[in-house]
N, C-alpha and C positions, 0 to 999 in steps of 0.2 A: 432722862433720855429713854424712849421706848425701844423695844427690840428692833423694830423696823428702822428707826433712825440709826441705831448702832450698826445694822447691816449695811445701810446706805453709806455711812461714814467709813466703814472698813473697805467697801468696794471703791469708794472715792480715793482712799489712801493707796489701794493697790494700783489704781489707774495712774496715780502720781508716781509711784515707784517704777512701774513698767515704762511710763513715758520718759522718766529720767534715765533709765537704762538704755532705752532706744536712742536718746540724745547722745549719751556717752558712746554707744556703739557707732552711730553715724559720724560723729566728730572724729572718732578714732580712725575709721576707714578713710575719711577725707584727708587726714593729715599723716597717715602712716607712710613710711618710706621703706622701700624694699631693701636698700643698702643697710639702713640702721636695723631693720628687722633681721637680716641675715648676719649681722655683726655678732661679736662675742657677747654673751649674756647668760642669764640664769635659766632661761626657758629651754624645754626639751626640744629636740629636733622635730619630733612628731607634731608638737604644738605649733611650731613655726611653719611647718609644711602646710598644715590645715589653714593657718591664717593667710599664707601666701595664696592658697587656692581661693580664699574669699576675696583677696585683693584683685585677683585676676578677673573676678566677676563683680567688682565693686559697684558698678552702675546698677546692676540688678539688686545687689544687697542694700545699697543706700535707698533705692526706690522702695524696696520692701519695708525698710525701717520707717521711711517717711509715711507710707500708707498706714503702717501700724500705729504711728503716732497720731495720724488723723483720726483713725477709728477710736483710739483710746481717749482722745480729747473730745470727740463727739459723745462718747459714753459718759465721760466725766461731766460734760455740760448737762446731759440729761439727768444724771444723778444730782447735780447741784440744783437743778430746777425742782426735783422731787423733795430735796431737803428744804428748799425755800418754801414750797407749798406746805409741807408738814409743820415747819416751824411757825409759819403765819397762822396755820390752823390751830396751833396751841396758844394763840393770843400773844405771841412774842412780838415786841415792837419791831416794826419793819426796819428801822434804822440799825437795830442790833443785828438783825439777820444780814442786812447789806454789809455792815461793818465786818462781820465774821467772814463773809464770802470774799470781800475785797482783800482782807488780810490773807486769806488762803491763796488767792490769785497772786498777790505780791510775793508770798513765800515761794510759790511754785516758780514764778519767773526768776527769783533770786537763786533758787536751787539749780535751775537750768544754767544760769550764767556761771555759777560756781562749778558745776560739773564740767561745762565747756572749758573753763580756765584750767582745771586740773587735768583733763584729758589731753589738752594740747601740750602739756609738759612732757608727756610720754605716751604718744598715741599708739605706738607699737605694742606696749605692754597692755594697754586697755583693749586693743583689738584682739590680743591673744586671750585675755581673761573672758571677754564677752563673745568669743567665737561661737559657742553653743547657742547663746541667746540669738545671735544673728541668724544662725542656721535654722533655728526654730521658726522665726518669722518668715524666712525665705521658703521653707517647706509649707508652712500654713497658708501663705498667701500666693503660692506658686500659680494656681489656676488664674487668679486675677492678673498677676504680673505677666504671665505668658500671653494672655489675651491682649494686655496693654502693649507689650513689646512687639506683638505681631503686627500692629497697625501704626507703630512708631518708626519713622525712618532711622536707620542706623546712625546717621550723622548727628541726630538729636539725642540719641540714647547715651552716646559716649560723653561722659562728663569727666573732665580732667580734674582729678583730685590734686593732692600734693605729693604724687609719687615721682616727681621729677627729681632725678639724682643730680646733685650739685657737684662741682669739681672738688670742693673741700671734703664732702662726704666720701667721694671715691678715694681721695688721698688718705683719709682716715682709715678706710677699709684696707687700702694697700699697706699702710703702716702696720695695722693690726695683723694682716696676713704675714708680713715679714717677721713680726715678733713671735708669732705662733709657729714659724718655720714652714709656712705654706708657700712663701715666695722667697726666692734668693735675692741677694743684694743687687745683682745685675738686672734682674727682672723688675725690681722696684725702680731702679734708675731709668730703665727703658720706659716704664709707664709714666713716670714723672716727665720724661723728655717729650712724650706725646702731649702732655698738658701744656708744656712750654712752647709748643709750636705756634699756638695762637698769639703768643706775646713776642715771638721772634720775627724780626724783619729780614727781608731778602738781603739787605746790605750787610747783615751780621754774619751770614753764612756764605756769601758769594766769594768766588775767586776774584780778588781785586784786579783791576785793570793792569797793574804793573806785573802781575803774575800770569796774565792771560796768554794762551797760545792762540795766535790768530795769523792769518796769511793775507798778503796783498793779492788782489785779483790779478795783478800784472806779473806776479812771480812766475818763473819758469816751472813747468810741471815737475821736473826732477827735484827742484828745491822744495816744492810743496810736499812731495812724497817723503823727502828726508825729514821735514818738520813733523809730519804725521808719525813717522816711524820713531823719531826721537821722543816725541811727547807721549805716544801710546794712546792718544785720544781717538775715539771713533767718529768724532764730529768736532769741527772747529769753525769759528766765525771767519768770514771773508769780508775784507774791507777794501775801500778804494781811497787811496791817498792818505787818509787818516783813519785811525781806529774808531773815531766818532761817527764815521760814515760806513756802517755795517750794511753790506748788500744782502747777506743771507748766510746760511750754514752749509758747509761742505761735509758730506758724509763720506767716510773712507770707503764704504761698500760701493757707493756710486762711482768713485774713482777706480776701484778695482774692477768693476764690471766693464768700464770703458777700456781699461788696460787689457783685460782678458779677451774682449771681443776684437781688440786691435783697431778700434776706431780712432780716428784723429780728433784731437780736441783743440779747437781754435782758442777758446777762452774758458776759464773756470766758471764764468757766468752760466754756461750751459748746464752745469751740474748743481747749481745752488738751489737750496730749498728755502722757503720763507723763514725768516728769523722771528722768534717770539719775544717781544720787548715787554718788560715789566718795570715799574718804578722801584726805587730803592726802599720805599716805605711799605712795599707789599708784604702782607703777613704770610708767613711760610705755610700755614695750614691752607689758606686760600690759594696760594701759589701751587701747592701740591695737587689740590682738587682741579685747578685749571689745566695743569700739565697733564693730568690723567685724562681729562675730558678731551683735550686737544691732541693727545697721544704724541707729545713731544718730550724729549729728554733733556733739553737745554733751553734756558731762557737768558736773554741778554738784559742785564740790569742797567737802567739809565738813571742819571741824576736829575735834579730839578731843572737843570738847564738843557736837558736833552742829550748830554754827552754820555758816552759809555762809561759806566762805573765798574763793571765786571760781568761775570757770568755765573749762573747757578745751574747745577745739574741735578738730576734725580738722585744721584749718588750723594751729593752734598746734603740733600734733605734727609735721605735714609740714614746718613751718618749722624745727623742730629738726634736720631732715635736710638740706634743700636751702637753708636760709637764709631770710631775710626775703622774704615774698611781698607785694607791694603791688598793690592794685587801685585803682579810682577813688576809693574812700573812704579809702584809706590815704595818698594823696598828700600830705596836710597833716601827716602824722606826722613828728615830729622824729627825727633819727638818734639812736641810743642814746648816741653820743659824738661829739665834734668835737675835732680836733687844733688847738690854739691856736698852739703852737710846738713845737720839738723837745723831746719828753719832757713836754709839758704838755697836758692834755686837760680838757674839760668833759663830764661824764657826766650822764645822766639818773639820778635817784635810784633808779629802778626797775630799772636794769641789773643783771643777775645778777653775783654775785661771781666766778663762774668766768670769765665774759666779761671782767670788769674785770681779773682776774689775767692773762688771756691778752694783753690789750692793753698793760698796764703792766709785765708781766714780774714780778709780785709773787706773794706766797703768803699773801694774807689768808685766814684760816681760814673756810671756807664752812660750818663746823658752827655758827658763832654766828648766822648769818643767811643768807638766800638772796639778798638784794639789797644794793647799796652803801648805800642809805638805811637799811636795817635794821641793817647793820653799825655805822654811825655812831650810830644810836639806842642800840644795846647798849653802845657804848663811852662815850657821853656820859651816858646814863641819864636823859635828858629831851629835850624838843623843842628843838633848837638854833635859834639865831637866825641870820639871814642875815649872812654875814661871819665867823662863828666858824670857827676852824681847829683841827685836831688833827693830831698827828704820830704816825705808826706807822713805827718804824725810820727810814729815810731818805725816807719818803713823806709829803708834806704834803697833807692833805685840807681844802678850804675850802668851806663851805656857801655856795653862790651864791644860791639861791632857795628860799624856804619858802612853801608855800601851806597855811594852816591848820596842821594837825599833820603835814603831809606834806613831806618833803624832795624838792624838784623837781630841783635841779641842784647838782652838786658839782664843784669844780675840783680836779684831782689833778696833782701835779708831783713829780718826783724832786729831792731835795735833795743837794748834794754831800756826800760823806762827810767829816766833820770829823776832826781829829786825835784829839779826845776819844772820838768814837764808835769810831774805829779801835782806840784803846787799850783801850776797854771790851770790844770783841769779842775782842781778843788776850788780855786778862785772863780773859774767860769761857772761852776755849778752854784 
C-alpha cells in the first residue's frame, strides 16, 4: 500500500467514525426525554443543563447533524472513488476492488444499525456524552443553517421528536421525588388524583339522586328559602312534578336580590337559569374543562334513559384532587369509614368501591357497581336486612344499617385464611 493509499484509507476511516458519531447524536436527540433526563442519575447538573439547552433547539441541532452527515458521506464517496482509481491503476482485479468496497459499505450500514440500537436503550446518556460534538457541528454549520431556517416556515422546522412525556414517566418522576424528600405524601396523592381524572366517570363522583337537594317549581317561596338555608347550597335544581323533569337551576343570590328589592315573585320560573346536562359516562377531566368554558358550577347527570341520576358540582371535582373539603355545612357529615379494630371497619354504603379497595387492600370488581352498597345489592339480588352478612373470599361484609331501600352502613373485616380455602386456592392453581 502506497503512502497516498494509506492517507486515503485513514481519511475514509475518519469519515466513518464522524458519521457514526453524528448518527448516535441525532438518534439520541430524537429519543431523549426531558423527564428521564432530569430524573435521578450519575450525571452532573451542569451536564444535564447543557443537554436540556440542546433539546430546546433540537430541530436546529438535528438539522446540523443531518447536514454534517451529508457532507461526510459526500467526502467518503469521493475518497472511495479515488481509492478505486488508485487500486485499478495498480492492476488489481476489478472484482477484488468492488468486493472490498461492498464489504466496507455493508460494515458501515451494520455499524449504523448497531449504533442506533444501542443509543435507543439510553438516549439521554448518549445525548449528554455527545453534547460537545453536537455543539461543534452547530457552530461550524451555523451560517448555512441560519440561511436555511431564514427561508423555512416555522411550521415546517418544528419536528416532534420523542420528547412527549407519558403518564407513567411522570408518575415515576413523582415517586422518585417523594423518595428523595422533594414531595410530601399528600402532594404525591394529589398529583396521582389528577391522573385518575381521565379514568373517572361523572357517575362515580356525583351526588346521587336520592341525596340531591331539589325544589319543586310550585313550592311556596318560604319553603324554598327554608330548603336553601337548611342545605347550605348556593344553587339547586328546580323540577316540575318529577325530579326527572328539571326545568333549570335556582341561584340563591338571584332569590336574595328579588327579596332585597322587594319585588313580587309569581313563580320560580322567572329566576331559573339553564341547567347543564351531562351523561353518566362523561369523563371527569372533560367535564371539568366544559364546566370551566361554560362558566357553570353545577351539572345535572342523566342516565341512559334520560332520567336524572344525580348532580356534580365543581367542589366534587376539586375534592377528587385535593381530598374532602368541609365547610360550616359539612361539619355534621359522617366520615366515609371508621376503623373499629385492626382490620375491621364500618363503611358508609355510598363509599366508592375504589376507595373501599384502597382501605381494605381488596380487589372487589368496580365494574359491577360504583359503591359498596351497590356491590352488595348486585351480589344479594334484593334489599338486604340489617345484620345480614356475605363473604367474598376472605372478606366478611355485614349490613349494619338499612334505611328504606338504601344500605347506610356496612361492617367489613378480614377473615383468617382457613386450611380449606388455602387448599382450594392451591388446587385452583
